[in-house]
N, C-alpha and C positions, 0 to 999 in steps of 0.2 A: 834231374832224370824222371822220365814221365814211366807211373803208374796204370797199370792197367788190371784187372781184374778179368779173370778168365772164366767163363761160367762152363763144363761142357757135359757129357752124358758119358763117353768112354774112351779110348786112350784116343790120342794125339795122331793124326798119324807123320810118316815125313815132312807127304806134301803142308800142314795142314798145321805143323813145325816152322819149316816158311814160310807161307804163309800170315802169322800172325807177327813173325817176327823182323817181317819186313815190313809189314806198315807206317811203319815211323820212319824211315830212311834207316837214319846214321845213327837216330837219335837213343842213347842207350836204357832203355823196360824195363822193368821189373817185372816180372809179373807171380798175381795173390791167384791162384788156380781152387775152382772150386769143382769139384765132382761130385755127380747128380748122380746114388750106380740109381740102374729100373723101377720104376711106383711101382705101385701093388696093382692090382688084380683090377681094378676101375681102369688101368692104363690100355691094356691087355688092348682093349677092340681097338683105341683110337691108333691107337702101334697098326695096328693089321689091317686098317683101312688104307690109312701111307703106305702102309707096304705093297694090297696091292693096286693105290691106287701110281706107283711105282714101278709097276707090274715086276713085284719081288712076288713069285707068288708063293716061292719055297718059304722066306723068308714070317708070308702071313699064317701057313700053316703051322710049322713050328712056333710062333709066338708058347703054347703051350709049353714046350724043355724046354725055356730058357730064366735061370733062377731072375726070379724076383719080393722089394721090400726088403728084409733081412735078412737073405738068400742072394743076394743079388750084393752084401755089401766085403766082402770077400774079395769078390771077380771088384768090384770100385774100387777098392786100395788095391789091388794089383792093375788097375787102370792108371789109378793115379802119380802109377809111383812111374811108372809107363810114361804116361805124358809129364813128369815135374827130370827126367832123364831125360828127354828130347829136347827139353828150355834147357836143359845143364847145354847139356854138348852144343846146342849150335849159341854159345857165351851168354845165353841171356840169366838170368837169374831169374830165380823160379822158386816157392813153397806154395806149399795148395795139403787143401783138407778134402777132407768127405762132407756130401752136407748129409744130415743126418732130421731135422726135420722143415716142413717148411722153408721148401728154397728160397723165394721175393725174399725172405724175411733175413734170409741166414747171406745172400747177397746184401741186407741194405745198408746191415750192418757193417760185414767186412772194409763193404764203401764208406762208411765211416768211419776205423778202425782206421783201415789204410792211406783218407785223406786220399780216394782213384781218382785218377784223372779221367779213367772212361769205362768202361767196361764190355766183355770182350761177351757173347752170348755165340757158343762154334755149336752146334749138335742139325742131326740129319734132318729134310723137311720132316717139317711138322705140319699137312695139311690140311688137319682134322681146324688145329689148333690155333693153326696161324687166318686164316677165314675167316675164326673170332672173337682174333685180336685175342687167344689164348698160351696164346706162346710165351718163355717168360720173356721176348726181347718184350714181345709189345704190353708187357703190364709190369717191367721191369722201367718201361722209361718212365710211367708215371711216379715211382715207389726209390729210385736211388737216386736223385738230382746230381747225377753227370751224363754227359754224353750215353743213350748205348748204342752197340753195331752189331745188326745180325747178322752172323756168314755159316755157309753152309760149313758142314760134311762133305773135302775131297773125291774121295774113301773110305771104300768099311778098313776097318781097323782088327 
């Protein structure tokens, strides 16, 4: 069985589930999902810039209304449950956990723990971080020791 660590930041959509579950054709895949709830206020400016770059001005204007940090943990837990249920419904094995601290350290530890074959980072576009290679996928490639695939979410969750 192929083992993938799937790093996400919001609930998977049905299109996302179909995409990640069909990447390896008919080979059985076991998913270990890591969900990073929204960061702290320092990340808010970067998210607003990404929203503006994507033409989503309403999203940028409402960044202040979205729970952050510890307040986002409950929403993150719900998003993780929805994502795991969707993966199970597709016939995939899946377990998951929320990331509480240092996402790349948690990712590396999980890759080692489950002897993962790959990491899939599935997020919305983050143009500022990607431009400077500070996004999760770029940084993970230097840390985890397995192939890292960067994918963009198909639609809003």
